[in-house]
C-alpha positions in Angstrom: -52.6 47.3 92.4 -55.0 48.9 90.0 -55.9 52.5 89.7 -59.6 53.4 90.1 -59.6 54.8 86.5 -58.6 51.4 85.2 -62.1 50.0 86.1 -64.6 49.9 83.3 -67.7 52.1 84.0 -69.8 49.0 84.6 -67.3 47.5 87.0 -67.0 50.8 88.8 -70.7 51.2 89.3 -71.1 47.6 90.4 -68.2 47.7 92.9 -69.3 51.0 94.4 -72.9 49.9 94.7 -71.7 46.6 96.4 -69.3 48.3 98.8 -66.3 46.8 97.0 -64.3 50.0 96.5 -61.3 50.0 98.9 -59.1 53.0 98.2 -55.6 53.6 99.5 -55.5 57.1 100.9 -52.3 58.0 102.8 -51.8 55.4 105.5 -55.4 54.2 105.5 -57.8 52.2 103.4 -61.3 53.5 103.0 -63.9 51.1 101.7 -66.5 53.2 99.9 -70.1 52.4 99.0 -72.9 54.4 97.4 -75.9 54.0 95.2 -76.1 57.7 94.4 -75.1 59.0 91.0 -73.8 62.3 92.4 -71.5 60.5 94.7 -70.3 58.1 92.0 -69.5 61.1 89.7 -67.5 62.8 92.5 -65.5 59.7 93.2 -64.7 59.1 89.6 -63.6 62.8 89.1 -61.6 63.3 92.3 -60.2 59.8 93.1 -59.6 58.5 89.6 -55.8 58.3 90.2 -56.0 56.6 93.6 -55.0 53.0 94.0 -57.4 50.2 94.9 -56.3 48.1 97.9 -56.0 44.4 97.5 -58.5 41.8 98.8 -56.2 40.9 101.8 -55.5 44.5 102.9 -57.0 45.7 106.2 -59.8 48.2 105.8 -59.6 51.0 108.3 -62.9 52.8 107.5 -66.1 51.4 106.0 -68.1 54.3 104.8 -71.2 54.6 102.7 -73.5 57.3 101.4 -76.8 55.6 100.5 -80.3 56.6 99.4 -82.8 56.8 102.2 -85.5 54.2 102.5 -89.3 54.5 102.4 -90.4 58.0 103.3 -86.8 59.2 103.4 -86.4 58.3 99.8 -89.6 60.2 98.9 -88.2 63.2 100.7 -85.0 63.1 98.7 -82.9 62.1 101.7 -79.7 60.0 102.0 -77.7 58.7 104.9 -74.0 58.4 105.8 -73.1 55.1 107.3 -70.0 54.2 109.3 -69.6 50.4 109.8 -73.2 50.1 108.8 -74.5 52.6 111.4 -75.7 56.1 110.9 -74.0 58.6 113.3 -75.6 61.7 111.8 -79.0 63.1 110.7 -80.4 62.4 107.2 -78.8 64.4 104.4 -80.5 65.9 101.3 -79.3 64.0 98.2 -78.0 67.2 96.7 -75.5 67.5 99.6 -74.5 63.9 99.6 -71.0 64.3 98.0 -69.9 67.1 100.3 -71.1 65.0 103.2 -69.1 62.0 102.0 -66.0 64.1 102.2 -66.9 65.5 105.6 -67.6 62.0 106.8 -64.3 60.7 105.6 -62.7 63.6 107.6 -64.7 62.7 110.6 -63.3 59.1 110.5 -59.8 60.4 111.0 -60.7 63.2 113.4 -62.5 60.9 115.8 -60.9 57.5 115.5 -57.2 58.0 114.8 -55.0 58.9 117.8 -51.6 57.4 117.0 -50.7 60.8 115.7 -50.9 64.3 117.1 -53.5 65.8 114.8 -54.0 69.4 113.9 -56.8 70.9 111.9 -54.6 72.2 109.2 -53.7 72.2 105.5 -50.3 70.8 104.7 -48.3 71.5 101.6 -44.7 70.6 100.7 -41.9 71.6 98.4 -39.3 68.9 97.9 -39.1 66.9 101.2 -40.0 70.0 103.3 -43.6 70.4 104.6 -45.4 73.5 105.7 -48.3 73.2 108.2 -51.1 75.8 107.9 -53.7 75.7 110.7 -56.8 77.8 110.4 -60.3 78.2 111.6 -63.1 77.8 109.0 -63.2 80.9 106.8 -59.5 81.8 107.4 -58.6 81.0 103.8 -56.4 78.0 104.4 -58.2 75.8 101.9 -58.2 78.4 99.2 -54.5 79.0 99.7 -53.8 75.3 99.8 -55.6 74.8 96.5 -53.8 77.7 94.9 -50.4 76.4 96.1 -51.3 72.9 94.7 -52.0 74.6 91.3 -48.7 76.4 91.5 -46.3 73.5 91.8 -46.5 72.7 95.5 -47.6 69.2 96.6 -50.8 69.0 98.7 -50.4 66.6 101.6 -53.7 67.4 103.2 -56.4 70.0 103.3 -57.7 68.9 106.7 -55.3 67.0 108.9 -51.7 67.6 109.8 -50.7 64.2 111.4 -47.4 64.2 113.4 -46.0 61.0 114.9 -45.2 62.0 118.6 -41.6 62.7 119.2 -40.9 63.7 115.6 -41.2 66.7 113.3 -42.5 64.5 110.5 -45.8 64.9 108.7 -47.8 61.9 107.4 -49.3 62.5 103.9 -53.1 62.2 103.7 -53.9 63.6 100.3 -57.6 64.0 99.6 -59.7 66.6 97.7 -59.6 70.2 98.9 -62.9 71.6 100.2 -63.8 74.9 98.7 -66.7 77.0 99.9 -68.8 79.8 98.5 -66.7 82.6 96.9 -63.6 80.4 97.0 -65.0 78.1 94.3 -65.0 80.9 91.7 -61.7 82.3 93.0 -59.9 79.0 92.3 -61.7 78.6 88.9 -60.4 82.1 88.0 -56.9 81.4 89.4 -56.3 78.4 87.2 -58.3 76.7 84.5 -56.4 73.5 85.4 -58.4 73.1 88.6 -60.6 69.9 88.5 -63.7 70.3 90.6 -66.2 67.8 91.7 -70.0 68.1 92.3 -71.4 71.3 93.8 -73.4 70.9 96.9 -75.8 73.8 97.8 -77.6 74.9 100.9 -75.2 73.0 103.2 -74.4 74.3 106.7 -71.3 75.8 105.2 -73.1 77.2 102.1 -72.1 76.1 98.6 -69.4 73.5 98.6 -67.3 71.9 95.9 -64.0 69.9 96.1 -60.9 70.2 94.0 -58.8 67.3 92.9 -55.7 67.5 95.1 -53.4 64.8 93.8 -51.8 67.0 91.1 -48.1 66.4 91.6 -46.5 63.1 90.4 -45.6 62.2 94.0 -49.0 62.9 95.5 -49.6 59.3 96.6 -46.2 58.8 98.1 -46.8 57.8 101.7 -43.3 58.5 103.0 -43.2 61.0 105.9 -41.9 64.5 105.2 -40.1 66.9 107.6 -42.1 69.9 108.8 -40.0 73.1 108.3 -42.5 75.8 109.1 -46.0 76.5 110.5 -47.9 79.3 108.9 -51.2 80.7 110.2 -53.0 82.1 107.1 -55.7 84.6 107.3 -57.6 86.1 104.4 -58.4 89.8 105.0 -59.7 91.9 102.2 -58.9 95.3 103.7 -55.7 94.7 105.6 -52.1 95.0 104.6 -50.6 91.8 103.2 -47.7 90.6 105.3 -45.7 87.5 106.4 -44.4 88.0 109.9 -42.7 85.9 112.5 -44.9 84.5 115.3 -43.6 83.9 118.8 -43.2 80.2 119.5 -45.1 80.4 122.9 -48.1 82.0 121.1 -47.8 79.5 118.3 -47.8 76.6 120.7 -51.1 77.8 122.3 -52.8 78.4 119.0 -51.6 75.1 117.4 -52.9 73.3 120.5 -56.3 75.1 120.0 -56.3 73.8 116.4 -55.5 70.2 117.5 -58.2 67.5 117.4 -56.5 65.4 120.1 -53.9 67.5 122.0 -55.9 67.2 125.3 -56.8 63.5 124.7 -53.1 62.6 124.4 -52.3 64.3 127.7 -48.6 64.4 128.4 -47.8 62.7 125.0 -49.7 65.5 123.3 -47.9 68.2 125.2 -44.5 66.7 124.5 -45.3 66.1 120.8 -46.5 69.7 120.3 -43.4 71.0 122.1 -41.1 68.9 120.0 -42.8 70.2 116.8 -42.9 73.9 117.8 -39.3 73.9 119.1 -38.0 72.6 115.8 -39.8 74.8 113.2 -40.3 78.5 112.4 -43.8 80.0 112.9 -45.4 82.8 110.9 -48.6 84.8 110.4 -49.7 85.3 106.8 -52.3 87.9 106.1 -53.3 88.1 102.5 -56.0 89.0 100.0 -54.2 88.3 96.8 -53.3 84.7 96.0 -50.4 85.5 93.7 -48.9 87.6 96.5 -49.5 84.9 99.1 -47.7 82.3 96.9 -44.8 84.7 96.4 -44.6 85.2 100.2 -44.6 81.4 100.7 -41.7 81.2 98.3 -39.7 83.5 100.7 -40.0 81.3 103.8 -36.5 80.2 104.8 -35.4 76.5 104.9 -37.6 75.5 102.0 -36.0 74.2 98.8 -36.6 76.0 95.5 -37.1 79.5 96.8 -37.7 82.1 94.1 
């Protein structure tokens, strides 16, 4: 199978425009299509080391970000398509790349229920994974990006996918979404960070995505064992600390952060109980990324502690 970066520029543009861009992303194949230069630039920057699926491989998600037609084009609008249909309102072209990433997240959030899914970043060291649930603005994506730039492997910025009855996590490595001040924070944290297009005036403010497949094993699809769940929270004026969290409280909060806990009914309850019973849970309050990474290094049961 070829890597995306092995395509010539002409072949890349043609295939993307024609909807012949099937990328292997974790356990899924996304077929991408776009006629927008900003989207093409983002895909070339952030997915260049992903593998193209073969012609006989099953496509899980057909997604497109296309120019609007007629008056929509004159207004500078574009549209996100899923299986040829538009489930959302029209999108300003300047926000198109951010919306492509959000739409790809939406595909998994809404349509994939063979796993218990948590809204969480997931990172790993060796074969041990750490699940980091968080509400928007909690700082999970910023911490996830910094960990990825510090030798940790990024498994996901958005979805922790756990096969029911196990404590395994399924890798789904895609770019990390950075918003507003976090963009400059990560640029200052490491000049090695590779960022995609900047989308302004979105409903989340200014958004840019960081290339997440940094470690050599980033595209390995083997499941990893979850060893800890950490609830990160950025707090500028609070004391930085890593503290144990009660498992009963962690269960309730993890269920709150799940996309499909209620939908799975008894299976969801049992899957969450199996997970929480088997791992340690912590709260992490931080305002300094170097300190937060040091604190992560102190979590028991992870290889390579400092």
